[in-house]
N, C-alpha and C positions, 0 to 999 in steps of 0.2 A: 630160404637164403639166410646165411649166417652173418651176424654183425661183426664188425671189427671191434677190437677192444676200445678204440676211441669212440665208436658209435655207441657201444654199450655204456661207456662212462657218461657220455652226453645224455643218453636216455635216462640213466639213473639220476643224474643231477636234475633233469627236468621233472622227474617224478618226485624227487625230494622237495623241490621248490613248489610244485603243485600241491603237495601234501601240506606244506607249511603255510601256503596261501589260504588254506581254509582257516578263517579267522577264529580266534578264541572268543568266548563270549564277551570278555571285556574289550577286545579289539573291535568286535562287531558293534558294540554299544558306542564306541568312540568313532567308528567309521573309518574307512580307508578308501582313498581314491584309486589306489592301484595295489591290491593285495599281492600280486605277483612280484612287483618291484619291492614292496615292503618285505616279502619273504626272502628275496635274494639278499637284501641288506642284512636282515637278521641272521641268516645262515652264514653270510660272509664274516660278520663280526664273531659269531660263535666259533667258526672254524679258526679264525685268528687266535682267539683265546685258548682254544683247545690245542692248537699246534705249538704255541709259544706263550704259556701262561706267565712266565717270568717277565717277558718283555711287555706284555699287555696288561699286567696287573695294575699299573698306575693309570693306564689309559681308559679302562672301562670300569664303571662303578659296580658292575655285577661280578667282577673277578676278585676273588679273595687274595689277600696278601699271603706270602709263604708261611707266616706264623699262624694264620687262621685256617690253613689246610690240614686235613687229617693226615696223620703220619702213615 
């Protein structure tokens, strides 16, 4: 049975979250009560920065300013 595009997108997002929920060594050392939720939050912030770097540049400390970005 074939999946709809929506089902495929949901499945892809679940796989992305599950992959990110595998803790990095430093995250494992610090511990996480809910790696899946942590992964969702990390990926959401990453998506926001990727989709609109100009708007999020001041909001997130890991986002560079326009003059710091490579040309």
